[in-house]
C-alpha positions in Angstrom: 36.8 93.0 44.3 39.8 92.1 42.4 41.8 92.0 45.7 39.3 89.5 47.0 39.7 87.4 43.9 43.5 87.4 44.3 43.1 86.3 47.8 40.7 83.6 47.0 42.8 82.4 44.0 46.0 82.5 46.0 44.4 80.7 48.9 43.4 77.9 46.6 47.0 77.2 45.8 49.5 76.5 48.6 52.3 77.9 46.5 50.6 81.2 46.0 50.4 81.7 49.8 54.1 81.2 50.3 55.0 83.6 47.4 52.7 86.2 48.9 54.2 85.7 52.4 57.7 85.9 51.1 56.9 89.1 49.2 55.2 90.6 52.3 58.3 89.7 54.4 60.5 91.4 51.8 58.4 94.5 51.8 58.2 94.7 55.5 61.9 94.0 55.9 62.8 96.6 53.3 60.5 99.1 55.0 61.6 98.2 58.5 65.3 98.2 57.7 65.8 102.0 57.8 63.8 102.2 61.0 65.9 99.4 62.6 69.1 101.1 61.3 68.0 104.4 62.8 67.2 102.7 66.1 70.7 101.1 66.2 72.3 104.4 65.3 70.3 106.2 68.0 71.4 103.5 70.6 75.0 103.9 69.5 74.8 107.7 69.7 73.4 107.4 73.2 76.2 105.0 74.2 78.8 107.3 72.7 77.4 110.4 74.4 77.3 108.5 77.7 80.9 107.3 77.3 82.1 110.9 76.4 80.3 112.2 79.4 82.0 109.6 81.7 85.4 110.4 80.2 84.8 114.1 80.6 83.9 113.7 84.2 86.8 111.4 84.9 89.2 113.9 83.3 87.8 116.7 85.4 88.1 114.6 88.6 91.7 113.7 87.8 92.6 117.3 87.0 91.1 118.5 90.3 92.9 115.7 92.2 96.3 116.7 90.6 95.7 120.3 91.4 94.9 119.5 95.0 98.0 117.3 95.3 100.1 120.1 93.8 99.0 122.3 96.7 99.1 119.7 99.4 102.6 118.3 98.9 104.5 121.6 99.5 102.4 122.4 102.5 103.1 119.0 103.9 106.8 119.4 103.4 106.6 122.8 105.2 104.7 121.2 108.1 107.3 118.4 108.4 110.1 121.0 108.6 108.2 122.9 111.3 107.6 119.7 113.2 111.3 118.8 113.2 112.1 122.3 114.5 109.5 122.0 117.2 110.8 118.5 118.2 114.4 119.8 118.5 113.1 122.7 120.6 111.2 120.3 122.8 114.3 118.2 123.3 116.3 121.2 124.3 113.6 122.4 126.7 113.4 118.9 128.3 117.1 119.0 128.9 116.8 122.5 130.4 113.9 121.4 132.6 115.9 118.4 133.8 118.9 120.6 134.7 116.6 123.1 136.5 114.9 120.3 138.4 118.3 119.0 139.6 119.3 122.6 140.7 116.0 123.1 142.3 116.2 119.9 144.4 119.8 120.8 145.2 118.7 124.2 146.5 116.5 122.6 149.2 119.1 120.1 150.2 120.2 121.1 153.7 123.6 119.5 153.3 124.5 121.7 150.4 123.0 125.0 151.8 126.4 126.4 152.7 127.9 125.7 149.2 124.9 127.3 147.5 125.2 130.4 149.7 128.9 130.7 148.9 128.2 130.3 145.1 125.4 132.9 145.1 127.1 135.5 147.4 130.7 134.9 146.6 131.6 135.0 150.3 133.9 132.4 151.7 133.8 130.6 155.0 136.0 132.3 157.5 137.5 129.0 158.5 138.8 128.4 154.9 141.8 130.0 153.6 142.2 130.7 149.9 145.1 129.1 148.0 146.6 131.1 145.2 148.5 129.2 142.6 151.0 131.1 140.4 152.0 129.5 137.2 155.6 130.0 135.9 154.3 131.9 133.0 152.6 134.4 135.4 149.0 133.1 135.3 147.3 133.3 138.6 144.5 130.9 139.7 142.8 130.9 143.1 141.1 128.0 144.7 139.7 127.1 148.0 140.8 123.8 149.6 138.2 121.2 150.2 
């Protein structure tokens, strides 16, 4: 009953209400302050844990990337060397093919059939006489006149 009396007596005076409200606010604020602080701390801990997790994942991704690059770079250099070797072989083969093509087309040229037969069999035309040149030093060279 005394609580009712206090309420009724404080309600009569406007100043009593404001004092009670201020006291209630102070009590609620004092009681809520640790709860609010804990909530803030919990939020900060969650943000910190999230940030640490992101940093950890980023470091892991970076380390995997570096390890992969460390393996890829030497392999790429080796492949470039092999490619250069193959390109030089291709160039030599193309030159050889061009030479063989010209010889092949020459083989089927009827105008040069006699010359080819002489080159391959080392026989000479009976109408041609060999000319032998003797150098003053004693070196001998034989040629056929054209």
